[in-house]
C-alpha positions as CSV (number, residue, x, y, z in Angstrom):
1,M,66.9,-171.4,78.0
2,P,62.9,-172.9,78.7
3,E,61.2,-170.5,80.4
4,R,59.6,-171.4,83.6
5,S,55.8,-171.3,84.1
6,G,54.5,-169.1,86.3
7,Q,54.0,-172.3,89.2
8,R,56.7,-173.1,91.5
9,P,56.7,-177.8,91.8
10,S,55.2,-177.4,95.5
11,R,56.9,-179.2,98.1
12,A,55.9,-181.1,100.6
13,R,56.4,-180.2,103.8
14,Q,57.4,-183.1,106.3
15,P,56.5,-182.4,110.0
16,G,60.2,-183.1,111.4
17,A,61.4,-180.7,108.5
18,R,60.2,-177.0,111.2
19,R,62.1,-174.9,112.5
20,T,62.3,-174.6,115.8
21,T,63.2,-171.9,118.5
22,R,66.3,-172.0,120.4
23,Q,66.4,-171.8,123.7
24,T,69.1,-169.9,126.3
25,R,69.9,-171.5,128.8
26,A,69.0,-168.5,131.2
27,G,69.2,-168.5,135.2
28,P,67.3,-167.5,137.6
29,P,68.7,-163.7,137.9
30,R,71.1,-162.9,140.2
31,N,70.6,-161.0,143.2
32,G,74.6,-161.1,145.8
33,R,77.4,-158.7,146.3
34,G,79.9,-161.2,144.4
35,V,78.7,-160.9,140.8
36,G,79.0,-157.0,139.7
37,I,82.5,-157.8,141.5
38,R,82.5,-161.1,139.3
39,D,81.6,-159.6,135.8
40,R,84.2,-157.0,136.1
41,L,87.0,-159.6,137.2
42,R,86.0,-161.8,134.1
43,R,86.3,-158.2,132.2
44,D,89.3,-156.6,133.4
45,P,92.0,-158.3,133.5
46,F,94.2,-155.6,135.3
47,L,92.3,-155.0,138.1
48,F,92.5,-159.0,138.5
49,V,96.1,-159.1,138.4
50,L,95.9,-155.9,140.5
51,S,94.0,-157.4,143.2
52,L,96.4,-160.7,143.3
53,G,99.6,-159.0,143.3
54,A,98.2,-156.6,146.4
55,L,96.9,-160.3,147.8
56,A,100.9,-161.6,147.2
57,F,102.3,-158.4,149.0
58,I,100.3,-158.8,151.8
59,T,101.1,-162.4,152.5
60,W,105.3,-161.7,151.7
61,A,104.8,-159.5,154.6
62,F,103.5,-161.1,156.6
63,A,105.8,-164.4,156.1
64,L,109.0,-162.2,155.8
65,T,107.5,-160.9,159.5
66,W,107.2,-163.9,160.6
67,W,110.5,-164.7,160.2
68,V,112.0,-162.1,161.2
69,T,110.9,-162.2,164.6
70,G,109.3,-166.2,164.5
71,G,106.0,-165.4,165.5
72,M,102.5,-167.5,165.9
73,I,100.6,-164.6,164.4
74,P,102.5,-162.8,161.7
75,L,102.4,-166.9,160.2
76,A,98.8,-167.2,160.8
77,L,97.8,-164.0,159.2
78,A,100.3,-165.1,155.9
79,L,98.6,-168.2,155.7
80,A,95.1,-166.7,156.1
81,S,96.3,-164.0,153.5
82,V,96.1,-166.8,150.2
83,A,92.7,-168.2,151.4
84,P,91.3,-164.7,149.2
85,A,93.3,-165.6,146.7
86,F,91.5,-168.7,145.7
87,F,89.1,-166.8,146.1
88,L,89.6,-164.5,143.7
89,F,90.0,-167.1,141.4
90,Y,87.2,-168.9,141.9
91,L,85.2,-165.6,141.1
92,R,86.9,-164.9,137.9
93,D,86.1,-168.7,136.6
94,A,82.8,-168.9,138.3
C-alpha cells in the first residue's frame, strides 16, 4: 500500500454546497385557557375517554328523560350536550 503524503488534495468549495440551518416553524407563544387542556387531552388518552364517557352519560340521561316525559327541555339539553363532545375532538386534534 503506497504511503500518502502529508497534504490532502484540496477540494473546490461550491457556493451552493453549504449547510443551512434548519428553521423550525415556531408560531407565536400560546396564550389561552385551552392550551393546557389541549396538551393534556393529547398526552392522556384515559382523560380523553373519561371526558367523552361523561358527556355520553349526560346525553343518554337527558335523552332517556325526554323519552319518558316527552318534554322539550330534556330534548334540548340532550342535543346541546353533544356539542362539547365535538369540541373535545377539536381540542385534541387541533
